[in-house]
C-alpha positions as CSV (number, residue, x, y, z in Angstrom):
1,M,118.7,74.4,-80.6
2,E,121.7,73.1,-78.7
3,P,122.7,74.8,-75.5
4,Q,125.7,77.0,-75.5
5,I,128.6,75.4,-73.6
6,P,131.2,77.8,-72.2
7,Q,134.6,77.2,-73.8
8,P,137.6,78.3,-71.7
9,R,140.7,79.5,-73.5
10,M,143.6,77.6,-72.0
11,G,146.2,78.1,-74.7
12,H,146.8,74.4,-75.3
13,L,145.0,71.1,-75.3
14,A,144.6,69.2,-72.0
15,W,147.0,66.3,-71.4
16,H,144.3,63.6,-71.4
17,E,142.8,64.8,-74.7
18,T,146.3,65.1,-76.2
19,L,147.0,61.4,-75.3
20,D,143.6,60.3,-76.7
21,M,144.4,62.2,-79.9
22,H,147.8,60.5,-80.1
23,E,146.1,57.1,-79.9
24,L,143.7,58.0,-82.7
25,V,146.4,59.4,-85.0
26,A,148.8,56.5,-84.4
27,F,146.1,53.9,-85.0
28,Q,144.7,55.7,-88.1
29,A,148.2,56.3,-89.6
30,V,149.0,52.6,-89.4
31,G,145.6,51.7,-90.8
32,L,146.1,54.2,-93.7
33,I,149.4,52.7,-94.6
34,K,147.9,49.1,-94.5
35,L,145.1,50.2,-96.8
36,K,147.4,51.9,-99.3
37,K,149.7,48.9,-99.3
38,S,146.8,46.5,-99.9
39,I,144.5,48.4,-102.4
40,R,146.6,47.2,-105.4
41,K,145.9,43.6,-104.5
42,V,142.1,44.1,-104.4
43,R,140.6,42.9,-107.6
44,D,136.8,43.3,-106.9
45,P,135.9,46.9,-108.2
46,E,133.3,47.4,-105.5
47,L,135.7,46.4,-102.7
48,K,138.4,48.5,-104.3
49,N,136.1,51.5,-104.1
50,L,135.4,50.8,-100.4
51,Y,139.2,50.8,-99.9
52,A,139.5,54.1,-101.7
53,C,136.7,55.6,-99.6
54,S,138.4,54.4,-96.5
55,I,141.7,55.8,-97.6
56,Q,140.1,59.2,-98.2
57,A,138.2,59.1,-94.9
58,L,141.4,58.2,-92.9
59,S,143.4,60.9,-94.8
60,N,140.8,63.5,-93.9
61,N,140.7,62.4,-90.3
62,L,144.5,62.6,-90.0
63,R,144.6,66.1,-91.6
64,E,141.9,67.3,-89.2
65,L,143.6,65.9,-86.1
66,L,147.1,67.0,-87.1
67,A,145.8,70.6,-87.1
68,F,145.5,70.3,-83.3
69,Y,149.1,69.1,-82.7
70,P,150.5,72.7,-82.5
71,A,148.1,73.2,-79.5
72,A,149.4,70.0,-77.7
73,P,151.2,70.6,-74.4
74,R,155.0,70.6,-74.7
75,V,157.8,70.1,-72.3
76,A,161.5,70.9,-72.9
77,D,162.4,70.3,-76.5
78,D,164.3,67.1,-77.1
79,G,165.2,67.6,-80.8
80,Q,164.1,65.3,-83.6
81,V,163.1,61.7,-83.3
82,E,164.8,59.0,-85.3
83,S,163.0,57.1,-88.0
84,H,163.0,53.3,-87.7
85,G,161.5,52.3,-91.0
86,D,159.3,49.3,-91.4
87,A,160.1,47.8,-88.0
88,A,158.2,50.7,-86.3
89,F,155.2,50.2,-88.7
90,Y,154.9,46.5,-88.2
91,A,155.5,46.7,-84.4
92,G,152.9,49.5,-84.2
93,D,150.4,47.5,-86.2
94,L,150.9,44.5,-83.8
95,L,150.6,46.8,-80.8
96,A,147.3,48.2,-82.2
97,L,146.0,44.7,-82.8
98,A,146.9,43.6,-79.2
99,K,145.3,46.8,-77.7
100,T,142.1,46.3,-79.8
101,S,142.0,42.7,-78.7
102,V,142.1,43.5,-75.0
103,R,139.4,46.1,-75.4
104,S,137.2,43.7,-77.5
105,Y,137.6,40.9,-74.9
106,A,136.7,43.3,-72.1
107,I,133.5,44.3,-73.9
108,A,132.6,40.7,-74.7
109,I,133.1,39.6,-71.1
110,T,130.6,42.2,-69.9
111,E,128.0,40.8,-72.3
112,T,128.7,37.1,-71.5
113,A,126.1,35.2,-69.5
114,T,127.6,31.7,-69.9
115,P,130.3,31.0,-67.1
116,A,132.3,28.7,-69.3
117,L,132.5,31.2,-72.1
118,R,133.4,33.9,-69.6
119,Q,136.3,31.8,-68.4
120,V,137.6,31.3,-71.9
121,L,137.3,35.0,-72.8
122,A,139.0,36.0,-69.6
123,K,141.9,33.6,-70.3
124,Q,142.2,34.9,-73.9
125,M,142.0,38.5,-72.7
126,M,144.9,37.9,-70.3
127,A,146.9,36.4,-73.2
128,A,146.2,39.5,-75.2
129,V,147.3,41.7,-72.3
130,Q,150.6,39.7,-72.1
131,L,151.1,40.1,-75.9
132,H,150.4,43.8,-75.6
133,G,153.1,44.1,-72.9
134,M,155.6,42.2,-74.9
135,V,155.1,44.3,-78.0
136,F,155.0,47.5,-76.0
137,Y,158.3,46.8,-74.3
138,Y,159.9,45.6,-77.6
139,M,159.0,49.0,-79.0
140,L,160.0,51.0,-76.0
141,C,163.4,49.3,-75.7
142,R,164.2,50.0,-79.3
143,G,163.0,53.6,-79.3
144,L,160.1,52.8,-81.5
145,Y,157.5,54.1,-79.1
146,P,158.8,56.9,-76.9
147,S,155.9,56.7,-74.5
148,Y,157.7,58.5,-71.7
149,N,158.6,61.5,-73.8
150,L,155.6,63.5,-74.9
151,N,157.5,65.7,-77.4
152,Q,159.0,62.7,-79.1
153,L,155.7,60.8,-79.0
154,L,153.9,63.7,-80.8
155,Q,156.7,64.2,-83.2
156,T,156.6,60.5,-84.1
157,D,152.8,60.8,-84.7
158,V,153.2,63.7,-87.0
159,R,156.0,62.0,-89.0
160,N,154.1,58.7,-89.3
161,A,150.9,60.5,-90.3
162,M,152.7,62.6,-92.9
163,N,154.3,59.5,-94.3
164,A,150.9,57.8,-94.5
165,L,149.3,60.8,-96.1
166,S,152.1,61.2,-98.7
167,M,152.3,57.5,-99.5
168,P,151.1,56.8,-103.1
169,Y,148.5,54.1,-103.8
């Protein structure tokens, strides 16, 4: 039997969990779009089934997470966010790759015993950090990633996730 943990009623999600939820929704929406765009090209039936299972799993994840968006903290309403089409998708995909690379290198470095390998990994991680910065500022300057505006950031998440969910495959 699991212990009962008191659950306070705050009326909305905490800021930090909202931002973590944003990261998950943004990353999974991009992944779902990529899977849906790619599944038609997969010829192996077993692999195609794995794609279909992944599409279903990500779709379920997004639906479950989107249910929490109304409880996200809000600031003064800024109106609707503009759609930027494929540029936002491709830039977001590149940003996710860079971010995942930085995290993967950081983990690999903590497991490395060989000094020469550690140096190479550290050099490559810094290159991934640089790429992340370049992609982030590209997106920020073009209004593709409104990271300083929580309302727009969350509205963009919902729009992208809904587009990914409604996309045929």
